[in-house]
C-alpha positions as CSV (number, residue, x, y, z in Angstrom):
1,M,-4.8,65.8,83.9
2,T,-2.3,63.9,86.0
3,D,-4.4,60.8,85.8
4,R,-4.0,60.4,82.0
5,L,-2.3,57.3,80.9
6,I,0.4,57.6,78.2
7,L,1.1,54.7,75.8
8,V,4.8,53.9,76.1
9,G,5.2,50.3,74.7
10,Q,3.6,47.1,73.6
11,V,4.6,43.5,74.3
12,A,5.9,41.9,71.2
13,G,6.2,38.4,72.8
14,G,8.8,36.1,74.2
15,F,12.5,36.1,73.6
16,G,14.6,32.9,73.8
17,V,13.5,30.1,76.1
18,R,14.3,31.6,79.6
19,G,11.2,33.8,80.0
20,E,12.6,37.1,78.7
21,V,10.1,39.4,77.0
22,R,10.5,41.7,73.9
23,V,8.8,45.0,74.3
24,T,8.3,47.5,71.4
25,A,9.1,51.0,73.0
26,Y,7.3,54.2,71.9
27,T,9.7,56.3,74.0
28,A,12.7,58.4,72.9
29,D,14.9,56.2,75.2
30,P,13.6,52.6,75.2
31,L,15.5,51.8,78.4
32,A,13.5,54.4,80.1
33,L,10.8,51.7,80.4
34,T,12.6,50.2,83.3
35,A,12.6,53.5,85.1
36,Y,8.8,54.1,85.1
37,G,8.0,51.4,87.7
38,P,5.1,49.2,86.9
39,L,3.8,49.6,83.4
40,L,0.0,49.6,83.4
41,R,-2.7,48.1,81.2
42,A,-5.3,50.5,79.5
43,D,-7.6,50.2,82.5
44,G,-4.9,51.3,84.9
45,S,-4.3,47.9,86.3
46,P,-0.7,46.5,86.6
47,G,0.5,45.0,83.5
48,L,4.2,44.4,83.5
49,T,7.2,45.4,85.7
50,L,10.6,45.2,83.9
51,T,13.3,44.3,86.3
52,S,16.2,44.5,83.6
53,A,16.4,45.3,80.0
54,R,18.8,45.7,77.2
55,P,18.3,47.5,73.9
56,D,16.8,45.7,71.0
57,K,16.1,46.9,67.4
58,T,12.5,48.1,68.2
59,G,12.7,48.5,71.9
60,V,14.1,46.3,74.7
61,V,14.4,42.7,75.7
62,G,14.4,41.9,79.3
63,R,13.0,40.3,82.4
64,A,9.7,41.1,84.0
65,R,8.5,40.3,87.5
66,E,5.3,38.8,86.1
67,I,6.9,36.4,83.7
68,E,8.9,33.3,84.3
69,T,8.5,31.3,81.0
70,K,8.5,32.0,77.3
71,E,4.8,30.8,77.1
72,Q,3.9,33.5,79.6
73,A,5.6,36.1,77.7
74,D,4.0,35.0,74.4
75,A,0.6,35.0,76.1
76,L,1.0,38.7,76.7
77,R,1.8,39.5,73.0
78,G,-0.1,42.6,71.9
79,L,-0.4,44.0,75.5
80,K,-0.2,47.8,75.4
81,L,1.7,49.3,78.3
82,Y,1.0,52.7,79.7
83,V,2.5,55.1,82.4
84,P,0.5,57.8,84.2
85,R,1.3,61.2,82.8
86,D,2.5,62.4,86.3
87,R,5.5,59.9,86.3
88,F,7.1,62.1,83.5
89,P,9.2,65.0,84.4
90,E,7.7,68.4,83.8
91,P,8.7,69.9,80.4
92,E,11.0,72.7,80.3
93,D,9.7,76.3,79.3
94,D,8.6,76.4,75.6
95,E,8.3,72.4,75.6
96,F,5.4,70.1,76.1
97,Y,4.3,66.5,75.6
98,L,2.1,65.8,72.6
99,T,-0.5,64.3,75.0
100,D,-0.8,67.7,76.7
101,L,-2.2,69.1,73.4
102,I,-5.4,66.9,73.7
103,G,-8.4,69.0,74.7
104,L,-6.7,72.4,74.0
105,E,-8.8,75.0,72.4
106,A,-7.9,75.6,68.7
107,R,-7.9,79.3,67.9
108,D,-7.6,81.0,64.6
109,G,-5.5,84.0,63.7
110,D,-8.2,86.4,65.0
111,D,-8.2,84.5,68.4
112,A,-11.7,83.0,67.7
113,V,-12.1,79.3,69.0
114,I,-12.7,77.1,65.9
115,G,-12.5,73.8,67.7
116,R,-10.7,71.6,70.1
117,V,-7.7,69.1,69.6
118,K,-9.3,65.7,69.8
119,S,-6.2,63.7,69.2
120,V,-2.6,63.8,68.0
121,Q,-2.0,61.2,65.3
122,N,1.1,60.1,63.3
123,F,0.4,58.2,60.1
124,G,4.0,58.0,59.2
125,A,4.6,61.6,57.8
126,G,4.7,63.6,60.9
127,D,2.4,64.4,63.7
128,M,-1.2,65.6,62.8
129,L,-3.7,67.4,65.0
130,E,-7.2,66.1,64.8
131,I,-9.5,69.1,65.4
132,A,-13.1,68.7,66.4
133,P,-14.9,71.9,65.1
134,A,-16.6,74.1,67.7
135,S,-19.6,74.2,65.4
136,G,-19.9,70.4,65.4
137,G,-19.5,68.2,62.3
138,A,-16.6,66.0,61.1
139,T,-13.2,66.4,62.5
140,W,-10.3,67.5,60.3
141,Y,-6.6,67.1,60.4
142,L,-3.8,69.7,60.4
143,P,-0.1,68.9,60.1
144,F,1.5,69.9,63.5
145,T,4.3,72.2,62.4
146,R,5.5,75.6,63.5
147,E,3.8,77.1,60.4
148,T,0.4,75.6,61.1
149,A,0.6,75.9,65.0
150,P,2.8,78.9,65.6
151,D,1.6,79.5,69.2
152,V,1.2,76.6,71.6
153,R,0.1,77.3,75.2
154,P,-0.9,74.2,77.0
155,G,-0.7,75.9,80.4
156,E,-3.4,78.4,79.2
157,G,-5.4,75.7,77.4
158,W,-5.2,76.8,73.8
159,L,-3.0,76.8,70.7
160,R,-3.2,78.9,67.6
161,V,-3.8,77.0,64.3
162,L,-3.3,78.5,60.7
163,R,-4.7,76.2,58.0
164,P,-2.4,76.1,54.9
165,A,-4.2,77.1,51.7
166,E,-4.1,73.5,50.5
167,V,-6.1,72.2,53.5
168,G,-8.8,74.7,53.0
169,E,-11.9,75.1,55.1
170,P,-13.4,72.1,56.7
171,E,-16.6,70.7,55.2
172,P,-19.8,71.7,57.1
173,G,-21.2,69.0,59.5
């Protein structure tokens, strides 16, 4: 999965009158956006190459190779910026990137495959696993916590999920 693109930021528009750009960062360290090299568009084509940056309240403000004027920066407003997964360092033992959970088998307490992780979402109250049932039908969400996903093994292609009683069984397809 080294060709998977990871969303790391979004152009918020121009800053000032000298062609600087404001980028909302989705990374733990916003300044890391300058270390990833060219930031890509969703289709993998070059999007933006930050040559310098300084912290801002939601990300960074900086200069980009592709932008010379405020109008050029404003024209890119809303552009989502990605980095290939293989540009990130490998996680330590017992660590993983949320993107590495996508596609994993979801197994129950008896080791039966009950579905597959379709996505990891965050609606504001924490990360949620979207599970596509192995039997088909509508997907369902599970809070991604140690209690509900006590055993995560991305290298082996699976994770154990335990539904809290309040979540209940998913509706049949």
